[in-house]
C-alpha positions as CSV (number, residue, x, y, z in Angstrom):
1,M,5.8,-18.5,6.2
2,T,5.8,-14.9,7.5
3,R,2.4,-13.3,7.8
4,F,2.3,-9.5,7.7
5,I,-0.5,-7.3,9.1
6,D,-1.5,-3.9,7.6
7,I,-1.0,-1.4,10.4
8,A,-1.1,2.1,8.8
9,A,-0.6,4.2,5.8
10,L,3.0,5.5,5.2
11,E,1.6,9.1,5.3
12,D,0.2,8.4,8.8
13,I,3.8,8.7,10.1
14,P,5.5,12.0,9.5
15,P,9.0,11.9,8.0
16,Q,11.5,11.4,10.9
17,G,8.7,10.5,13.2
18,A,7.2,7.4,14.8
19,R,3.9,5.8,15.8
20,V,3.2,3.1,18.3
21,V,1.5,-0.2,17.7
22,R,0.0,-1.2,21.0
23,T,-0.6,-4.9,21.7
24,Q,-1.7,-6.8,24.8
25,H,1.9,-7.9,25.2
26,G,3.6,-4.5,24.8
27,C,4.4,-1.8,22.2
28,V,6.3,-1.7,18.9
29,A,7.6,1.7,17.7
30,V,7.3,2.1,13.9
31,F,9.6,4.7,12.5
32,R,9.8,6.6,9.1
33,T,13.0,8.2,8.0
34,A,13.3,11.3,5.9
35,D,13.7,9.2,2.8
36,D,10.6,7.0,3.6
37,R,12.4,3.9,4.9
38,V,10.4,2.2,7.7
39,F,11.8,0.4,10.7
40,A,10.1,-1.3,13.7
41,L,11.6,-1.7,17.1
42,D,10.4,-2.6,20.6
43,D,9.3,0.7,22.1
44,R,11.6,0.4,25.1
45,C,15.2,1.4,25.6
46,P,17.2,-1.3,27.3
47,H,19.0,1.3,29.4
48,K,16.2,2.9,31.4
49,G,13.1,1.8,29.6
50,G,12.5,5.1,27.8
51,P,9.9,5.2,25.0
52,L,11.9,5.1,21.8
53,S,8.9,6.3,19.8
54,E,9.3,9.7,21.5
55,G,13.0,9.8,20.5
56,I,14.7,11.8,17.7
57,V,15.0,10.1,14.4
58,H,18.1,11.0,12.4
59,G,19.1,9.1,9.3
60,T,18.6,5.4,10.2
61,Q,19.1,6.0,13.9
62,V,16.9,7.0,16.9
63,T,18.0,8.7,20.1
64,C,16.3,7.7,23.3
65,P,14.5,10.7,24.9
66,L,15.7,9.8,28.4
67,H,19.4,9.5,28.3
68,N,20.4,10.0,24.7
69,W,21.4,6.4,23.8
70,V,21.5,6.1,20.0
71,F,20.3,2.9,18.3
72,E,20.7,1.8,14.7
73,M,17.1,1.1,13.6
74,A,18.1,-1.6,11.1
75,T,19.8,-3.7,13.7
76,G,18.7,-2.4,17.1
77,Q,22.3,-2.1,18.2
78,A,23.3,0.7,20.5
79,Q,25.9,3.0,19.0
80,G,29.1,4.6,20.3
81,A,30.2,3.7,23.9
82,D,26.7,2.5,24.8
83,D,26.1,-1.3,25.1
84,G,22.7,-2.7,24.4
85,M,20.3,-3.8,21.9
86,V,16.6,-3.4,21.1
87,A,14.6,-6.1,19.3
88,T,13.8,-5.3,15.7
89,H,10.7,-6.5,13.8
90,P,10.3,-7.2,10.1
91,V,8.3,-4.4,8.4
92,R,7.7,-3.5,4.7
93,V,5.9,-0.8,2.7
94,E,3.6,-1.8,-0.2
95,G,1.2,0.4,-2.0
96,G,1.7,3.2,0.4
97,R,0.7,0.9,3.4
98,I,3.0,-0.3,6.2
99,W,2.9,-4.0,6.9
100,L,4.3,-5.4,10.2
101,D,5.3,-9.1,10.7
102,A,2.4,-10.6,12.7
103,S,4.8,-12.6,14.8
104,A,6.2,-9.3,16.1
105,I,2.9,-8.5,17.6
106,R,2.6,-11.8,19.3
107,R,6.1,-11.8,20.8
108,V,6.4,-8.2,21.9
109,A,7.4,-8.2,25.6
């Protein structure tokens, strides 16, 4: 059974923005799209370790701020000629609150 933890209000994250959930094991970037969809990814680009939470959100993709790698937030897959993947984490929005899969917090590396 999946257990979710309330981490923030949807309005705490600006449209096309991100916030970081810090844990003792690492960080998860939680993104909000312009149309209020929410995605959660490890906050580390596999290319050079850039903080994806500081990247540019466009549609359902985020661009790494260091070397412009683009990732599809739903799958974590790098786009175009780039080859790599970022771990994604289950997240949902209910009653204006964002809920993150508790196992994501335990397994973040």
